[in-house]
C-alpha positions as CSV (number, residue, x, y, z in Angstrom):
1,M,0.0,0.0,0.0
2,T,2.9,2.4,0.7
3,A,4.2,2.2,-2.8
4,I,0.7,3.0,-4.1
5,A,0.5,6.0,-1.8
6,A,3.9,7.2,-2.8
7,A,3.2,6.7,-6.5
8,A,0.0,8.8,-6.1
9,L,2.2,11.7,-4.9
10,V,4.5,11.8,-7.9
11,G,5.0,15.3,-9.0
12,I,4.5,16.9,-5.6
13,A,7.0,19.6,-4.9
14,A,8.8,20.2,-1.7
15,S,9.9,23.7,-2.1
16,P,8.2,27.1,-2.2
17,A,6.0,27.9,-5.1
18,S,4.7,31.0,-6.7
19,A,1.2,32.3,-5.7
20,G,-1.9,30.8,-7.3
21,T,-0.3,27.8,-9.0
22,G,-2.7,25.4,-7.3
23,Q,0.1,22.9,-6.3
24,L,-0.1,20.2,-3.7
25,F,3.1,20.2,-1.5
26,A,4.4,17.6,0.9
27,V,6.7,17.6,3.9
28,Q,7.9,14.0,4.4
29,I,9.2,12.2,7.4
30,N,10.4,8.6,7.9
31,N,11.6,8.2,4.3
32,F,8.3,9.4,2.9
33,Q,6.4,6.8,4.8
34,D,4.6,9.6,6.7
35,W,3.9,13.1,5.5
36,G,1.8,16.2,5.6
37,N,0.3,18.1,2.6
38,F,-0.5,21.7,1.9
39,E,-2.9,22.3,-0.9
40,Q,-2.4,25.8,-2.2
41,D,-5.6,26.4,-4.2
42,P,-8.8,24.4,-4.6
43,Y,-8.4,21.3,-6.8
44,Q,-11.2,18.9,-7.7
45,D,-12.6,18.0,-4.2
46,I,-9.6,19.4,-2.2
47,P,-10.2,22.8,-0.6
48,G,-7.6,25.5,-1.1
49,D,-5.3,26.6,1.8
50,S,-5.8,23.3,3.4
51,I,-3.6,20.7,5.1
52,R,-3.8,17.0,5.9
53,A,-1.6,14.3,7.7
54,C,-0.8,10.9,6.3
55,D,0.5,7.9,8.3
56,F,1.8,4.9,6.4
57,T,4.1,3.5,9.1
58,A,2.6,0.8,11.4
59,D,4.7,1.9,14.4
60,G,2.0,3.0,16.9
61,W,2.8,6.7,16.2
62,G,0.4,9.0,14.4
63,V,1.2,11.9,12.2
64,T,0.2,15.5,12.9
65,A,0.5,18.4,10.4
66,Y,0.6,21.9,11.8
67,L,0.2,25.1,9.7
68,D,1.4,28.5,10.7
69,S,-0.8,30.5,8.3
70,N,0.4,33.9,9.5
71,H,4.1,32.9,9.4
72,N,4.5,34.3,13.0
73,G,5.7,31.1,14.8
74,V,2.2,30.2,16.0
75,F,0.7,27.0,14.5
76,D,-3.0,27.8,14.1
77,R,-4.3,24.8,12.1
78,T,-3.7,21.1,12.6
79,A,-4.6,17.8,10.9
80,T,-3.9,14.5,12.6
81,T,-4.2,10.8,12.0
82,S,-4.6,10.2,15.8
83,G,-7.0,7.4,16.6
84,H,-6.6,5.7,13.2
85,A,-4.5,2.7,12.1
86,S,-1.7,3.3,9.6
87,D,-2.3,3.6,5.9
88,Y,-4.6,6.5,6.6
89,C,-4.8,10.2,5.6
90,S,-6.7,12.7,7.7
91,G,-9.4,14.9,6.3
92,W,-8.4,18.3,5.0
93,A,-8.3,21.2,7.5
94,S,-8.9,24.4,5.6
95,G,-9.4,28.1,6.0
96,N,-8.8,31.2,3.9
97,I,-5.2,32.5,3.6
98,A,-4.3,35.7,1.7
99,E,-2.8,34.9,-1.8
100,G,1.0,35.2,-1.8
101,A,1.3,34.8,2.0
102,T,4.2,32.7,3.3
103,V,3.0,29.7,5.4
104,T,4.9,27.1,7.4
105,L,3.9,23.4,7.4
106,K,5.4,21.3,10.1
107,V,4.9,17.5,10.2
108,C,5.7,15.3,13.2
109,N,5.1,11.8,14.5
110,T,2.8,12.2,17.5
111,K,1.6,9.9,20.3
112,S,-0.4,10.7,23.4
113,G,1.8,11.1,26.4
114,Y,5.0,11.6,24.3
115,A,6.8,14.6,22.8
116,P,6.5,14.9,19.0
117,K,9.4,13.3,17.1
118,N,10.9,13.2,13.6
119,C,9.6,16.8,13.0
120,K,10.4,18.6,9.7
121,Q,9.0,21.9,8.4
122,E,9.0,23.8,5.1
123,D,7.8,27.2,4.0
124,F,5.3,27.6,1.1
125,T,3.4,30.3,-0.6
126,A,-0.4,30.4,-0.3
C-alpha cells in the first residue's frame, strides 16, 4: 500500500511555489512513509489553503501536520491521524489565507503522552 500512496504523490514539490499555481506540496518524514500536505488552491474535491496528515508506518505513532498561516511562529491549524491505524490520511483542514502569504507546514510523528518526534518543516506560498 505504501508504494501506491507514494506513487500517487509523484510530482509533488517540496519547495516554495509562486502564488496561485494550485500545487499540492508535501513535507515528508520517515523516508516518505509519513507526510503532511499543503494544498495551495482548490483542486477537484480538495479545498484550497488546506492541510492533511498521512500515516503509512505501522509503528504506533500517528502523524500531525501543523500550519502557521500567519508565518508568525504560532501554529494555528492542525490535521492528525490520531486514533486511526496506519495507511490513513486525515481529512483536509482548511481556511482562507491571503494569496501570496508565506505559510509554514510542520509535520511530526505524535503519540499521546509523548513529545512529538521526527519533525520537519517547510515554508510555502499560499
